[in-house]
C-alpha positions in Angstrom: 114.0 75.1 99.1 111.8 76.8 101.7 109.1 79.0 100.5 108.4 82.1 102.4 104.9 82.5 104.3 103.8 85.5 101.9 104.1 83.1 98.8 102.2 80.2 100.8 99.5 82.7 101.6 99.4 83.7 98.0 99.1 80.1 96.7 96.5 79.2 99.4 94.4 82.3 97.9 94.7 80.8 94.6 93.6 77.2 96.0 90.5 79.0 97.5 89.7 81.2 94.2 90.0 77.9 92.2 87.3 76.0 94.6 85.3 79.3 94.9 84.9 79.1 90.9 83.8 75.4 91.1 81.4 75.8 94.5 79.5 73.7 95.1 81.4 71.0 93.1 84.0 69.0 94.9 87.6 68.6 93.5 90.4 66.0 93.9 93.4 67.4 95.2 95.2 66.4 91.9 92.7 68.7 90.0 93.4 71.5 92.1 97.3 71.2 91.8 96.8 70.8 87.8 94.6 74.2 87.7 97.3 76.2 89.9 100.2 74.5 88.4 101.7 73.3 91.8 103.0 69.9 93.1 100.4 67.5 94.5 102.0 66.8 97.9 102.6 70.8 98.4 99.0 71.3 97.5 98.0 68.7 99.9 100.0 70.4 102.5 98.3 73.9 102.0 94.9 72.2 101.6 95.2 70.7 105.2 96.4 73.9 106.6 93.5 75.7 105.1 91.2 72.9 106.6 92.7 73.6 110.1 91.5 77.2 109.5 88.1 75.9 108.7 88.3 77.4 105.0 88.2 74.1 103.5 86.3 70.7 103.9 87.7 67.4 103.2 85.4 64.9 101.5 86.6 61.3 102.1 83.6 59.5 100.8 82.0 59.1 97.6 78.3 59.5 96.8 77.8 56.0 97.7 79.3 56.3 101.1 82.3 54.3 100.2 85.6 55.6 101.6 88.2 56.7 98.8 91.4 54.4 99.3 94.1 57.0 98.9 92.2 60.5 97.4 90.5 63.2 99.1 88.1 65.6 97.4 87.8 69.4 98.9 85.3 71.9 98.7 85.2 75.4 100.2 83.5 75.8 103.7 80.2 77.9 103.6 81.9 80.5 105.8 84.7 80.7 103.3 82.2 80.7 100.3 80.1 83.7 102.0 83.3 85.7 102.7 84.3 85.5 98.8 80.9 86.0 97.8 80.4 89.3 99.6 83.9 90.5 98.4 83.1 90.0 94.9 
């Protein structure tokens, strides 16, 4: 089943809102998917699209500098955070 671009945009807004409420903490893809009640793979696809637009930043290393083997954490970019902050 194909989802319209309008619905993809609304779900992307939900992702950004979820990350905004947890800023500056990072969230795993699975946590974000659970919060917005969506599939993890679909959420990952949308997060990658948001990364291409410079709205989110992927974190691929833990606090000790070791690469995550299969997981990625995400956080809102400073530019997106400032835009949300000024809108609220």
